[in-house]
GUPATI-509491 format. One record per residue (C-alpha): residue number from 1; residue in three letters; x, y, z. Coordinates in steps of 0.001 Angstrom, whole numbers. Layout:
// residues N
@num:NUM, residu:ALA, u:X, v:Y, w:Z .
...
This chain:
// residues 424
@num:1, residu:UNK, u:-24231, v:15864, w:5588 .
@num:2, residu:UNK, u:-26362, v:16632, w:8644 .
@num:3, residu:UNK, u:-26315, v:13857, w:11441 .
@num:4, residu:UNK, u:-30082, v:13482, w:11589 .
@num:5, residu:UNK, u:-30178, v:12923, w:7691 .
@num:6, residu:UNK, u:-27383, v:10413, w:7698 .
@num:7, residu:UNK, u:-28876, v:8225, w:10526 .
@num:8, residu:UNK, u:-31742, v:7661, w:7730 .
@num:9, residu:UNK, u:-29475, v:7812, w:4813 .
@num:10, residu:UNK, u:-27306, v:4979, w:6110 .
@num:11, residu:UNK, u:-30218, v:2586, w:5493 .
@num:12, residu:UNK, u:-30901, v:3634, w:1955 .
@num:13, residu:UNK, u:-30347, v:1772, w:-1249 .
@num:14, residu:UNK, u:-28263, v:4653, w:-2515 .
@num:15, residu:UNK, u:-25957, v:4136, w:342 .
@num:16, residu:UNK, u:-25862, v:399, w:-11 .
@num:17, residu:UNK, u:-24589, v:896, w:-3638 .
@num:18, residu:UNK, u:-21790, v:3073, w:-2372 .
@num:19, residu:UNK, u:-20742, v:541, w:287 .
@num:20, residu:UNK, u:-20906, v:-2339, w:-2305 .
@num:21, residu:UNK, u:-18417, v:-406, w:-4556 .
@num:22, residu:UNK, u:-16044, v:177, w:-1675 .
@num:23, residu:UNK, u:-16354, v:-3182, w:237 .
@num:24, residu:UNK, u:-18220, v:-5659, w:-1597 .
@num:25, residu:UNK, u:-21875, v:-6693, w:-1161 .
@num:26, residu:UNK, u:-21192, v:-9263, w:1537 .
@num:27, residu:UNK, u:-19880, v:-6276, w:3738 .
@num:28, residu:UNK, u:-22732, v:-4048, w:3381 .
@num:29, residu:UNK, u:-24311, v:-4518, w:6784 .
@num:30, residu:UNK, u:-21088, v:-4740, w:8627 .
@num:31, residu:UNK, u:-20008, v:-1399, w:7126 .
@num:32, residu:UNK, u:-23418, v:281, w:7803 .
@num:33, residu:UNK, u:-22771, v:-489, w:11546 .
@num:34, residu:UNK, u:-19109, v:658, w:11325 .
@num:35, residu:UNK, u:-20059, v:3955, w:9954 .
@num:36, residu:UNK, u:-22706, v:4457, w:12621 .
@num:37, residu:UNK, u:-20357, v:3695, w:15154 .
@num:38, residu:UNK, u:-17691, v:6079, w:13707 .
@num:39, residu:UNK, u:-20354, v:8791, w:13711 .
@num:40, residu:UNK, u:-21120, v:8138, w:17455 .
@num:41, residu:UNK, u:-17390, v:8458, w:18297 .
@num:42, residu:UNK, u:-16995, v:11571, w:16139 .
@num:43, residu:UNK, u:-19839, v:12989, w:18096 .
@num:44, residu:UNK, u:-18032, v:12393, w:21229 .
@num:45, residu:UNK, u:-14885, v:14128, w:20043 .
@num:46, residu:UNK, u:-16878, v:17039, w:18632 .
@num:47, residu:UNK, u:-20153, v:17250, w:20658 .
@num:48, residu:UNK, u:-21422, v:20328, w:18923 .
@num:49, residu:UNK, u:-21149, v:18895, w:15420 .
@num:50, residu:UNK, u:-24324, v:19208, w:13287 .
@num:51, residu:UNK, u:-22965, v:18242, w:9969 .
@num:52, residu:UNK, u:-19860, v:16521, w:8562 .
@num:53, residu:UNK, u:-18258, v:14798, w:5815 .
@num:54, residu:UNK, u:-16736, v:11281, w:5381 .
@num:55, residu:UNK, u:-13546, v:10436, w:3438 .
@num:56, residu:UNK, u:-12061, v:6942, w:2731 .
@num:57, residu:UNK, u:-8610, v:5971, w:1628 .
@num:58, residu:UNK, u:-7776, v:2259, w:1052 .
@num:59, residu:UNK, u:-4792, v:138, w:1771 .
@num:60, residu:UNK, u:-2736, v:-1472, w:-1118 .
@num:61, residu:UNK, u:-901, v:-4702, w:-1996 .
@num:62, residu:UNK, u:2000, v:-5318, w:-4127 .
@num:63, residu:UNK, u:1295, v:-7787, w:-6870 .
@num:64, residu:UNK, u:4383, v:-7801, w:-8980 .
@num:65, residu:UNK, u:7732, v:-5822, w:-8837 .
@num:66, residu:UNK, u:9354, v:-6978, w:-5644 .
@num:67, residu:UNK, u:11997, v:-4429, w:-4653 .
@num:68, residu:UNK, u:12013, v:-2794, w:-8044 .
@num:69, residu:UNK, u:10896, v:595, w:-7195 .
@num:70, residu:UNK, u:13819, v:1805, w:-5431 .
@num:71, residu:UNK, u:15914, v:1061, w:-8790 .
@num:72, residu:UNK, u:13208, v:3156, w:-10561 .
@num:73, residu:UNK, u:11782, v:84, w:-12198 .
@num:74, residu:UNK, u:8190, v:-1011, w:-12644 .
@num:75, residu:UNK, u:5542, v:-2166, w:-10084 .
@num:76, residu:UNK, u:2012, v:-3614, w:-10239 .
@num:77, residu:UNK, u:-16, v:-3135, w:-7338 .
@num:78, residu:UNK, u:-3562, v:-2886, w:-6381 .
@num:79, residu:UNK, u:-6080, v:-1084, w:-3897 .
@num:80, residu:UNK, u:-7805, v:-3266, w:-1385 .
@num:81, residu:UNK, u:-11249, v:-3046, w:526 .
@num:82, residu:UNK, u:-9615, v:-2265, w:3935 .
@num:83, residu:UNK, u:-9560, v:1356, w:4426 .
@num:84, residu:UNK, u:-8907, v:4333, w:6680 .
@num:85, residu:UNK, u:-12149, v:6089, w:7265 .
@num:86, residu:UNK, u:-12603, v:9789, w:8475 .
@num:87, residu:UNK, u:-15531, v:11731, w:9773 .
@num:88, residu:UNK, u:-14567, v:15333, w:9413 .
@num:89, residu:UNK, u:-15883, v:18920, w:9627 .
@num:90, residu:UNK, u:-14195, v:21941, w:8565 .
@num:91, residu:UNK, u:-13092, v:24698, w:11080 .
@num:92, residu:UNK, u:-12062, v:28135, w:11400 .
@num:93, residu:UNK, u:-9528, v:27830, w:14036 .
@num:94, residu:UNK, u:-6395, v:27204, w:11660 .
@num:95, residu:UNK, u:-5771, v:23869, w:13669 .
@num:96, residu:UNK, u:-5880, v:20378, w:12510 .
@num:97, residu:UNK, u:-7296, v:18012, w:15224 .
@num:98, residu:UNK, u:-7016, v:14418, w:14125 .
@num:99, residu:UNK, u:-8378, v:11982, w:16777 .
@num:100, residu:UNK, u:-7574, v:8319, w:16303 .
@num:101, residu:UNK, u:-8720, v:5221, w:18440 .
@num:102, residu:UNK, u:-5155, v:3754, w:18118 .
@num:103, residu:UNK, u:-2756, v:6729, w:18388 .
@num:104, residu:UNK, u:-2439, v:9904, w:20438 .
@num:105, residu:UNK, u:-2238, v:12756, w:17945 .
@num:106, residu:UNK, u:-1731, v:16238, w:19401 .
@num:107, residu:UNK, u:-3471, v:19176, w:17671 .
@num:108, residu:UNK, u:-1472, v:20745, w:14854 .
@num:109, residu:UNK, u:-1485, v:24548, w:14884 .
@num:110, residu:UNK, u:-842, v:25789, w:11251 .
@num:111, residu:UNK, u:749, v:29165, w:12079 .
@num:112, residu:UNK, u:4116, v:27651, w:11829 .
@num:113, residu:UNK, u:4548, v:25032, w:8965 .
@num:114, residu:UNK, u:8372, v:24645, w:9402 .
@num:115, residu:UNK, u:9961, v:21164, w:9825 .
@num:116, residu:UNK, u:10055, v:20164, w:13556 .
@num:117, residu:UNK, u:12675, v:17445, w:14491 .
@num:118, residu:UNK, u:10581, v:16674, w:17579 .
@num:119, residu:UNK, u:7704, v:15606, w:15291 .
@num:120, residu:UNK, u:9838, v:13175, w:13238 .
@num:121, residu:UNK, u:8160, v:9713, w:12982 .
@num:122, residu:UNK, u:4820, v:11141, w:14132 .
@num:123, residu:UNK, u:1548, v:11755, w:12543 .
@num:124, residu:UNK, u:1773, v:15439, w:13629 .
@num:125, residu:UNK, u:4852, v:15631, w:11227 .
@num:126, residu:UNK, u:2773, v:14278, w:8469 .
@num:127, residu:UNK, u:59, v:16550, w:9082 .
@num:128, residu:UNK, u:2303, v:19632, w:9288 .
@num:129, residu:UNK, u:4176, v:18617, w:6159 .
@num:130, residu:UNK, u:1010, v:18021, w:4099 .
@num:131, residu:UNK, u:-366, v:21491, w:5223 .
@num:132, residu:UNK, u:2887, v:23179, w:4301 .
@num:133, residu:UNK, u:3095, v:21661, w:828 .
@num:134, residu:UNK, u:-649, v:22204, w:143 .
@num:135, residu:UNK, u:-259, v:25873, w:1062 .
@num:136, residu:UNK, u:2686, v:26182, w:-1251 .
@num:137, residu:UNK, u:382, v:25233, w:-4180 .
@num:138, residu:UNK, u:-2748, v:27094, w:-3255 .
@num:139, residu:UNK, u:-1521, v:29962, w:-1033 .
@num:140, residu:UNK, u:-3748, v:28988, w:1747 .
@num:141, residu:UNK, u:-4619, v:26265, w:4092 .
@num:142, residu:UNK, u:-6936, v:25794, w:7081 .
@num:143, residu:UNK, u:-8116, v:23580, w:9800 .
@num:144, residu:UNK, u:-10421, v:20612, w:10376 .
@num:145, residu:UNK, u:-11584, v:18203, w:13150 .
@num:146, residu:UNK, u:-11675, v:14592, w:12231 .
@num:147, residu:UNK, u:-12110, v:11263, w:13920 .
@num:148, residu:UNK, u:-10150, v:8441, w:12086 .
@num:149, residu:UNK, u:-10168, v:4752, w:12299 .
@num:150, residu:UNK, u:-8460, v:2339, w:9965 .
@num:151, residu:UNK, u:-8868, v:-1404, w:9436 .
@num:152, residu:UNK, u:-5617, v:-1354, w:7079 .
@num:153, residu:UNK, u:-3405, v:-3962, w:8810 .
@num:154, residu:UNK, u:-350, v:-2458, w:10255 .
@num:155, residu:UNK, u:2878, v:-4421, w:9550 .
@num:156, residu:UNK, u:1357, v:-6362, w:6623 .
@num:157, residu:UNK, u:2658, v:-4499, w:3732 .
@num:158, residu:UNK, u:-698, v:-2630, w:3090 .
@num:159, residu:UNK, u:635, v:800, w:3661 .
@num:160, residu:UNK, u:-1443, v:1981, w:6469 .
@num:161, residu:UNK, u:650, v:5207, w:6935 .
@num:162, residu:UNK, u:399, v:5993, w:3384 .
@num:163, residu:UNK, u:-3367, v:5571, w:3528 .
@num:164, residu:UNK, u:-3554, v:8031, w:6309 .
@num:165, residu:UNK, u:-1279, v:10575, w:4318 .
@num:166, residu:UNK, u:-3391, v:10385, w:1079 .
@num:167, residu:UNK, u:-6604, v:10796, w:3045 .
@num:168, residu:UNK, u:-5409, v:14023, w:4700 .
@num:169, residu:UNK, u:-4326, v:15381, w:1271 .
@num:170, residu:UNK, u:-7801, v:14682, w:-134 .
@num:171, residu:UNK, u:-9410, v:16365, w:3037 .
@num:172, residu:UNK, u:-7359, v:19630, w:2500 .
@num:173, residu:UNK, u:-7928, v:19726, w:-1025 .
@num:174, residu:UNK, u:-11778, v:19369, w:-570 .
@num:175, residu:UNK, u:-11865, v:21994, w:1920 .
@num:176, residu:UNK, u:-9316, v:24442, w:761 .
@num:177, residu:UNK, u:-8490, v:23690, w:-2884 .
@num:178, residu:UNK, u:-11806, v:23015, w:-4329 .
@num:179, residu:UNK, u:-10653, v:19573, w:-5427 .
@num:180, residu:UNK, u:-8345, v:21166, w:-7912 .
@num:181, residu:UNK, u:-5347, v:18660, w:-7431 .
@num:182, residu:UNK, u:-5091, v:15529, w:-9285 .
@num:183, residu:UNK, u:-4988, v:12175, w:-7238 .
@num:184, residu:UNK, u:-1399, v:11803, w:-8432 .
@num:185, residu:UNK, u:-772, v:15245, w:-6687 .
@num:186, residu:UNK, u:-2210, v:13824, w:-3537 .
@num:187, residu:UNK, u:483, v:10924, w:-3711 .
@num:188, residu:UNK, u:3261, v:13333, w:-4337 .
@num:189, residu:UNK, u:2531, v:15756, w:-1510 .
@num:190, residu:UNK, u:2136, v:12722, w:859 .
@num:191, residu:UNK, u:5638, v:11368, w:-235 .
@num:192, residu:UNK, u:7146, v:14785, w:242 .
@num:193, residu:UNK, u:5647, v:15131, w:3679 .
@num:194, residu:UNK, u:6798, v:11595, w:4732 .
@num:195, residu:UNK, u:10463, v:12239, w:3478 .
@num:196, residu:UNK, u:10931, v:15619, w:4965 .
@num:197, residu:UNK, u:8451, v:16111, w:8120 .
@num:198, residu:UNK, u:8383, v:12323, w:9013 .
@num:199, residu:UNK, u:12091, v:11945, w:8229 .
@num:200, residu:UNK, u:11602, v:8524, w:6497 .
@num:201, residu:UNK, u:13011, v:8310, w:2826 .
@num:202, residu:UNK, u:9969, v:6495, w:1185 .
@num:203, residu:UNK, u:9130, v:5761, w:-2512 .
@num:204, residu:UNK, u:5940, v:6721, w:-4109 .
@num:205, residu:UNK, u:4313, v:3445, w:-5025 .
@num:206, residu:UNK, u:2093, v:3227, w:-1901 .
@num:207, residu:UNK, u:651, v:6541, w:-2239 .
@num:208, residu:UNK, u:71, v:6290, w:-5918 .
@num:209, residu:UNK, u:-1791, v:3080, w:-5826 .
@num:210, residu:UNK, u:-4043, v:4300, w:-2736 .
@num:211, residu:UNK, u:-4588, v:7590, w:-4639 .
@num:212, residu:UNK, u:-5700, v:6182, w:-7832 .
@num:213, residu:UNK, u:-7300, v:2674, w:-6658 .
@num:214, residu:UNK, u:-7694, v:-482, w:-8812 .
@num:215, residu:UNK, u:-4858, v:-2160, w:-10365 .
@num:216, residu:UNK, u:-2095, v:357, w:-10922 .
@num:217, residu:UNK, u:1145, v:-164, w:-12895 .
@num:218, residu:UNK, u:3752, v:2282, w:-12177 .
@num:219, residu:UNK, u:6956, v:3038, w:-14061 .
@num:220, residu:UNK, u:9376, v:4904, w:-12022 .
@num:221, residu:UNK, u:11861, v:5389, w:-14830 .
@num:222, residu:UNK, u:11339, v:9107, w:-15015 .
@num:223, residu:UNK, u:11785, v:9677, w:-11199 .
@num:224, residu:UNK, u:10122, v:13164, w:-11360 .
@num:225, residu:UNK, u:7355, v:11992, w:-13342 .
@num:226, residu:UNK, u:6290, v:8303, w:-12828 .
@num:227, residu:UNK, u:4023, v:6845, w:-15232 .
@num:228, residu:UNK, u:849, v:5371, w:-13746 .
@num:229, residu:UNK, u:-1363, v:3275, w:-15832 .
@num:230, residu:UNK, u:-4686, v:1904, w:-14442 .
@num:231, residu:UNK, u:-5639, v:-1729, w:-15755 .
@num:232, residu:UNK, u:-9120, v:-2833, w:-15740 .
@num:233, residu:UNK, u:-9277, v:-6417, w:-14612 .
@num:234, residu:UNK, u:-12713, v:-6768, w:-15866 .
@num:235, residu:UNK, u:-13733, v:-9362, w:-13430 .
@num:236, residu:UNK, u:-10942, v:-11987, w:-14132 .
@num:237, residu:UNK, u:-10458, v:-12665, w:-10503 .
@num:238, residu:UNK, u:-13923, v:-13338, w:-9655 .
@num:239, residu:UNK, u:-13309, v:-17042, w:-9319 .
@num:240, residu:UNK, u:-10349, v:-16536, w:-6989 .
@num:241, residu:UNK, u:-10096, v:-15242, w:-3509 .
@num:242, residu:UNK, u:-7148, v:-12880, w:-2777 .
@num:243, residu:UNK, u:-5633, v:-13668, w:514 .
@num:244, residu:UNK, u:-2949, v:-12727, w:2846 .
@num:245, residu:UNK, u:-1217, v:-14703, w:5677 .
@num:246, residu:UNK, u:627, v:-13046, w:8479 .
@num:247, residu:UNK, u:3333, v:-15435, w:9293 .
@num:248, residu:UNK, u:4852, v:-13632, w:12186 .
@num:249, residu:UNK, u:8045, v:-12017, w:12929 .
@num:250, residu:UNK, u:8818, v:-8342, w:13407 .
@num:251, residu:UNK, u:10245, v:-5824, w:10818 .
@num:252, residu:UNK, u:11744, v:-3743, w:13624 .
@num:253, residu:UNK, u:15262, v:-5237, w:13242 .
@num:254, residu:UNK, u:15121, v:-5722, w:9498 .
@num:255, residu:UNK, u:16266, v:-2069, w:8422 .
@num:256, residu:UNK, u:19814, v:-3337, w:7581 .
@num:257, residu:UNK, u:18586, v:-6194, w:5484 .
@num:258, residu:UNK, u:16550, v:-4017, w:3392 .
@num:259, residu:UNK, u:19356, v:-1441, w:3100 .
@num:260, residu:UNK, u:21686, v:-4256, w:1878 .
@num:261, residu:UNK, u:19462, v:-4936, w:-998 .
@num:262, residu:UNK, u:19443, v:-1477, w:-2193 .
@num:263, residu:UNK, u:23293, v:-1326, w:-1450 .
@num:264, residu:UNK, u:23895, v:-4674, w:-3643 .
@num:265, residu:UNK, u:21923, v:-2922, w:-6311 .
@num:266, residu:UNK, u:23822, v:184, w:-6221 .
@num:267, residu:UNK, u:27115, v:-1651, w:-6315 .
@num:268, residu:UNK, u:25891, v:-3261, w:-9554 .
@num:269, residu:UNK, u:24623, v:-368, w:-11221 .
@num:270, residu:UNK, u:27714, v:1674, w:-10513 .
@num:271, residu:UNK, u:29856, v:-920, w:-12131 .
@num:272, residu:UNK, u:27975, v:200, w:-15335 .
@num:273, residu:UNK, u:28410, v:3987, w:-14457 .
@num:274, residu:UNK, u:24641, v:4228, w:-13532 .
@num:275, residu:UNK, u:22827, v:5369, w:-10599 .
@num:276, residu:UNK, u:19895, v:2697, w:-10899 .
@num:277, residu:UNK, u:19691, v:-629, w:-12382 .
@num:278, residu:UNK, u:16708, v:463, w:-14615 .
@num:279, residu:UNK, u:19546, v:2461, w:-16535 .
@num:280, residu:UNK, u:21494, v:-963, w:-17275 .
@num:281, residu:UNK, u:20224, v:-3350, w:-19905 .
@num:282, residu:UNK, u:19986, v:-6996, w:-19190 .
@num:283, residu:UNK, u:22264, v:-7802, w:-22173 .
@num:284, residu:UNK, u:24945, v:-5644, w:-20803 .
@num:285, residu:UNK, u:24599, v:-7412, w:-17586 .
@num:286, residu:UNK, u:24849, v:-10874, w:-18971 .
@num:287, residu:UNK, u:27647, v:-9967, w:-21152 .
@num:288, residu:UNK, u:29833, v:-8691, w:-18212 .
@num:289, residu:UNK, u:28732, v:-11753, w:-16123 .
@num:290, residu:UNK, u:32242, v:-13336, w:-16290 .
@num:291, residu:UNK, u:34046, v:-10452, w:-15057 .
@num:292, residu:UNK, u:31259, v:-9687, w:-12541 .
@num:293, residu:UNK, u:31549, v:-13232, w:-11096 .
@num:294, residu:UNK, u:35420, v:-12553, w:-10415 .
@num:295, residu:UNK, u:35054, v:-9126, w:-8817 .
@num:296, residu:UNK, u:31722, v:-9197, w:-6885 .
@num:297, residu:UNK, u:29831, v:-11227, w:-4410 .
@num:298, residu:UNK, u:27521, v:-13657, w:-6022 .
@num:299, residu:UNK, u:24519, v:-12360, w:-4012 .
@num:300, residu:UNK, u:24813, v:-9011, w:-5808 .
@num:301, residu:UNK, u:24599, v:-10809, w:-9259 .
@num:302, residu:UNK, u:21661, v:-12567, w:-8042 .
@num:303, residu:UNK, u:19704, v:-9601, w:-6982 .
@num:304, residu:UNK, u:20667, v:-7844, w:-10096 .
@num:305, residu:UNK, u:19228, v:-10848, w:-12069 .
@num:306, residu:UNK, u:16070, v:-10760, w:-9928 .
@num:307, residu:UNK, u:15679, v:-6839, w:-10749 .
@num:308, residu:UNK, u:15957, v:-7427, w:-14537 .
@num:309, residu:UNK, u:13641, v:-10393, w:-14818 .
@num:310, residu:UNK, u:11189, v:-8991, w:-12161 .
@num:311, residu:UNK, u:10973, v:-5641, w:-14023 .
@num:312, residu:UNK, u:10123, v:-7357, w:-17362 .
@num:313, residu:UNK, u:7602, v:-9611, w:-15304 .
@num:314, residu:UNK, u:5625, v:-6473, w:-14403 .
@num:315, residu:UNK, u:5022, v:-6185, w:-18001 .
@num:316, residu:UNK, u:3949, v:-9735, w:-18538 .
@num:317, residu:UNK, u:1618, v:-9386, w:-15556 .
@num:318, residu:UNK, u:-155, v:-6314, w:-17167 .
@num:319, residu:UNK, u:-271, v:-8132, w:-20211 .
@num:320, residu:UNK, u:-2151, v:-11043, w:-18753 .
@num:321, residu:UNK, u:-4527, v:-8710, w:-16949 .
@num:322, residu:UNK, u:-5531, v:-6969, w:-20180 .
@num:323, residu:UNK, u:-5791, v:-10263, w:-22094 .
@num:324, residu:UNK, u:-7950, v:-11764, w:-18999 .
@num:325, residu:UNK, u:-5547, v:-14785, w:-19096 .
@num:326, residu:UNK, u:-5862, v:-15969, w:-15545 .
@num:327, residu:UNK, u:-3516, v:-19049, w:-15890 .
@num:328, residu:UNK, u:-756, v:-16889, w:-17331 .
@num:329, residu:UNK, u:-1424, v:-14249, w:-14599 .
@num:330, residu:UNK, u:-876, v:-16934, w:-11803 .
@num:331, residu:UNK, u:2217, v:-18334, w:-13604 .
@num:332, residu:UNK, u:3840, v:-14887, w:-13595 .
@num:333, residu:UNK, u:2910, v:-14495, w:-9809 .
@num:334, residu:UNK, u:4539, v:-17770, w:-8898 .
@num:335, residu:UNK, u:7710, v:-16796, w:-10964 .
@num:336, residu:UNK, u:7905, v:-13633, w:-9037 .
@num:337, residu:UNK, u:7774, v:-15451, w:-5817 .
@num:338, residu:UNK, u:10284, v:-17898, w:-6969 .
@num:339, residu:UNK, u:12542, v:-15007, w:-8112 .
@num:340, residu:UNK, u:12211, v:-13289, w:-4714 .
@num:341, residu:UNK, u:13138, v:-16471, w:-2798 .
@num:342, residu:UNK, u:15989, v:-17674, w:-4666 .
@num:343, residu:UNK, u:17488, v:-14606, w:-6276 .
@num:344, residu:UNK, u:16553, v:-11497, w:-4259 .
@num:345, residu:UNK, u:16747, v:-13693, w:-1318 .
@num:346, residu:UNK, u:14257, v:-11862, w:1091 .
@num:347, residu:UNK, u:12648, v:-14824, w:2494 .
@num:348, residu:UNK, u:14992, v:-16367, w:5109 .
@num:349, residu:UNK, u:15808, v:-14225, w:7998 .
@num:350, residu:UNK, u:19324, v:-14792, w:9139 .
@num:351, residu:UNK, u:18399, v:-13378, w:12709 .
@num:352, residu:UNK, u:15836, v:-15805, w:13527 .
@num:353, residu:UNK, u:15436, v:-19385, w:13949 .
@num:354, residu:UNK, u:11647, v:-19160, w:13036 .
@num:355, residu:UNK, u:11343, v:-18696, w:9437 .
@num:356, residu:UNK, u:7724, v:-18015, w:9234 .
@num:357, residu:UNK, u:7647, v:-16834, w:5596 .
@num:358, residu:UNK, u:9258, v:-19878, w:4337 .
@num:359, residu:UNK, u:6865, v:-22066, w:6139 .
@num:360, residu:UNK, u:3801, v:-20040, w:4786 .
@num:361, residu:UNK, u:5267, v:-20373, w:1301 .
@num:362, residu:UNK, u:5586, v:-24041, w:1866 .
@num:363, residu:UNK, u:2090, v:-24473, w:2911 .
@num:364, residu:UNK, u:961, v:-22491, w:-201 .
@num:365, residu:UNK, u:3018, v:-24735, w:-2475 .
@num:366, residu:UNK, u:1421, v:-27917, w:-848 .
@num:367, residu:UNK, u:-2300, v:-26794, w:-1066 .
@num:368, residu:UNK, u:-2123, v:-24794, w:-4293 .
@num:369, residu:UNK, u:317, v:-26305, w:-6649 .
@num:370, residu:UNK, u:-1369, v:-26262, w:-10068 .
@num:371, residu:UNK, u:-4334, v:-24689, w:-8713 .
@num:372, residu:UNK, u:-3363, v:-21067, w:-7502 .
@num:373, residu:UNK, u:-567, v:-18700, w:-7012 .
@num:374, residu:UNK, u:1660, v:-17369, w:-4088 .
@num:375, residu:UNK, u:4441, v:-15182, w:-3497 .
@num:376, residu:UNK, u:6338, v:-13021, w:-689 .
@num:377, residu:UNK, u:4356, v:-9814, w:-69 .
@num:378, residu:UNK, u:6338, v:-6489, w:458 .
@num:379, residu:UNK, u:9744, v:-6220, w:1823 .
@num:380, residu:UNK, u:10174, v:-9681, w:3024 .
@num:381, residu:UNK, u:12266, v:-11530, w:5593 .
@num:382, residu:UNK, u:9420, v:-11635, w:7952 .
@num:383, residu:UNK, u:5554, v:-10841, w:7597 .
@num:384, residu:UNK, u:3199, v:-11556, w:4942 .
@num:385, residu:UNK, u:2626, v:-13711, w:1874 .
@num:386, residu:UNK, u:108, v:-13135, w:-875 .
@num:387, residu:UNK, u:-2081, v:-15842, w:-2505 .
@num:388, residu:UNK, u:-4667, v:-16085, w:-5236 .
@num:389, residu:UNK, u:-6736, v:-18967, w:-4156 .
@num:390, residu:UNK, u:-9554, v:-20718, w:-5948 .
@num:391, residu:UNK, u:-12715, v:-20103, w:-4067 .
@num:392, residu:UNK, u:-13308, v:-23849, w:-3384 .
@num:393, residu:UNK, u:-9823, v:-24185, w:-1589 .
@num:394, residu:UNK, u:-10306, v:-21014, w:709 .
@num:395, residu:UNK, u:-11790, v:-22644, w:3654 .
@num:396, residu:UNK, u:-9498, v:-25493, w:3788 .
@num:397, residu:UNK, u:-6531, v:-23119, w:3375 .
@num:398, residu:UNK, u:-7669, v:-20894, w:6080 .
@num:399, residu:UNK, u:-7940, v:-23614, w:8498 .
@num:400, residu:UNK, u:-4627, v:-24880, w:7510 .
@num:401, residu:UNK, u:-2836, v:-21629, w:8173 .
@num:402, residu:UNK, u:-4696, v:-20877, w:11432 .
@num:403, residu:UNK, u:-3684, v:-24272, w:12741 .
@num:404, residu:UNK, u:24, v:-23193, w:12317 .
@num:405, residu:UNK, u:58, v:-19438, w:12671 .
@num:406, residu:UNK, u:-3041, v:-18900, w:14848 .
@num:407, residu:UNK, u:-6481, v:-17382, w:14598 .
@num:408, residu:UNK, u:-6939, v:-14347, w:12210 .
@num:409, residu:UNK, u:-3588, v:-14949, w:10715 .
@num:410, residu:UNK, u:-5463, v:-15747, w:7199 .
@num:411, residu:UNK, u:-7044, v:-12641, w:5822 .
@num:412, residu:UNK, u:-9234, v:-12406, w:2751 .
@num:413, residu:UNK, u:-9225, v:-9118, w:922 .
@num:414, residu:UNK, u:-10716, v:-7973, w:-2385 .
@num:415, residu:UNK, u:-9824, v:-5335, w:-5214 .
@num:416, residu:UNK, u:-11057, v:-1917, w:-4571 .
@num:417, residu:UNK, u:-11628, v:-83, w:-7856 .
@num:418, residu:UNK, u:-12110, v:3525, w:-6194 .
@num:419, residu:UNK, u:-9061, v:5676, w:-5115 .
@num:420, residu:UNK, u:-9233, v:8072, w:-2137 .
@num:421, residu:UNK, u:-12742, v:9624, w:-2104 .
@num:422, residu:UNK, u:-15111, v:11775, w:-401 .
@num:423, residu:UNK, u:-17844, v:9181, w:446 .
@num:424, residu:UNK, u:-20318, v:11883, w:1708 .
């Protein structure tokens, strides 16, 4: 779109409809200003620009299936209305220039797409990896100039990095692939880039949900071809607010804690001569429990029990969504949270005397018992909880949490039905 046309289009009913779909009606005016501000910053980065495109990729939250994906189990997640937004123009320089307000990102020249260790853990590595895997499919790839800003909260389990990855994959496909790839392809390319060029062994859940949008149930049993099913909630959550609370604490020193969960699951699965717990039946586990109790740490057994029950609980959550059964949905959310707390044991942080997650969950139970639902969100041990709050209780709850955890610790979000898209 040409700049002069956009400055008029941003005030039209057609653009209002687009913004309502992405962010909700209450956010329309805020988003109009946001888009205009990003255009101004894009013009500062690329002064000679005359026309441009706009792309958006959301964040995501995990609704059910806590720590089940690494055992090739099931997960229920949803895309949210916080997004990574990019103003972009195609170039003929064979260079990708991605400018961000928050990060220093060097231009990536596409002449050499091999893995570079000096780009591990950088956005440049992600860009080079995506360009490489895209070129492997299409035989060609090229450059673009982009200004990117994101309001996907970092460190809250919303997958801000996956949002950027899927966004770049979409831009490359729009400019150099004629939109021939599926959204699942975007997710798979993003995962490969993060695994190999960013040097982080990640799963596929984050990228899949962001690529598809809406409620997504993902079954990872077939590792090479995970099954993705979108579920239409049909307005079931209209009377509740979806809220996150940032309870403090850092994930920086928790890598060993997360690795221990995977290790414990591996010990149990190998007892049954399987690589993943999704290959083991609950019946076999239960039958062997006396022998397992004699030979293994109890924590391993509790975490195994969590996996088996949580994996089935995802099906229960899916059924509640499909049946428009909000009370049953809430019950399963609470059961998921209780299982994470008591059996998976990823709430209390043994390295810290400040147990923010436990305190946040305590407040949720106090304010929402018999009226809402709450659970730990994401990896656990520190960070964020997820709540489904009756609208009449939201104001009271926001005040209660901000009194304890500080201003802006309480965040309202909404379901985003759209996956990664070209907005304009």
